[in-house]
N, C-alpha and C positions, 0 to 999 in steps of 0.2 A: 137425251133431248130427240126426237126423229128425224133424220136429216131424209129429204125429199129433193128431187132430180127437178131443173130447172135447164130449159133450151132460152139463152138471152140470146136475143138480138137489138145493135142497135145502129141506127143512122144519124151520124153526127155528122154537120155541116163545114166547120172549121178544121184546119188541120190540126191545130193546138190540142184541142179538145177531143181529134180523133184522137191524136198523139195517148194522151192524160186518160182517155174510158181505157184505149186496150192494155196502158199498164194495171190499172186497176184493174179491170177481167182479170188478166194471170195470177191476179193473185186471190179470187174466191172460182177460179175453173180452169177450165180447160179448152184452151180454140179447139173448133174443130175445120171451118171455113173463114172467110174475112168477115169480120163483124160478127159472129156466131160461135156461144159459147155453151158447154154443156158445165153444167155446175150442181154440186151436190151441198146443200147449205139447212142447218139448220133454222126454226124460226130467229133467232136472235140474228144470226147470220145474214138473213134477206134483209131484216130489219138495217141492218147495219150498213147491206151492200145497197139498197133504196135510199140511205143519206148518200152515201159517200156519194152515188151515183149523180144524182140530183144538184152536188155541189158544183159538178164537173159540165152536166149539159147546160144550154141554152133550150128552157120547154117551151119557147116560143119557134123554135127553127129545129131543133134535134127529137129524135124520136128512141127511146127504147120501149123492148118488149120481152116478156116472162112468161112463160109457156110452163108451167107445173106439169112433169111428162109419168109421176108414178115418185115411189120410194128410191131412197139411194141407191143404187146398181141395178134399176130400171135397164133393161138390155132395148141397146140401140142398136138396127143393123143399116149398111151401107151394100150401096149398089158401085158398083167401080173401085176406084183405087180406096185400101185398108185405111182404116183410121185408129189410132190408139182412145179406148177410152178408159179412163179413170176407172180404179176397182171402185166397187159399195162402199161408205163406210165413211171417217172422217178423212182428213188430208189434211199433212201437216205442210203448212207452209213456212 
């Protein structure tokens, strides 16, 4: 199953939901900056992530965006302080 790379960012208005969202996201990807994660996901993992995030967020006030940026392992460049990115391929959690 092909994995795709996603940049996922969220704006969660409640502190409790924010902590739960951060904990959930650590299981799916690598934090880059506050509320921004880089995730390599299969189609099945993406569907599971969408269901999991909907269970946490309040869709009336919170928002989450995911942007597909290519195949798993797509290069990401940084200006400034270096960041560690996950290698391409499956990630064992």
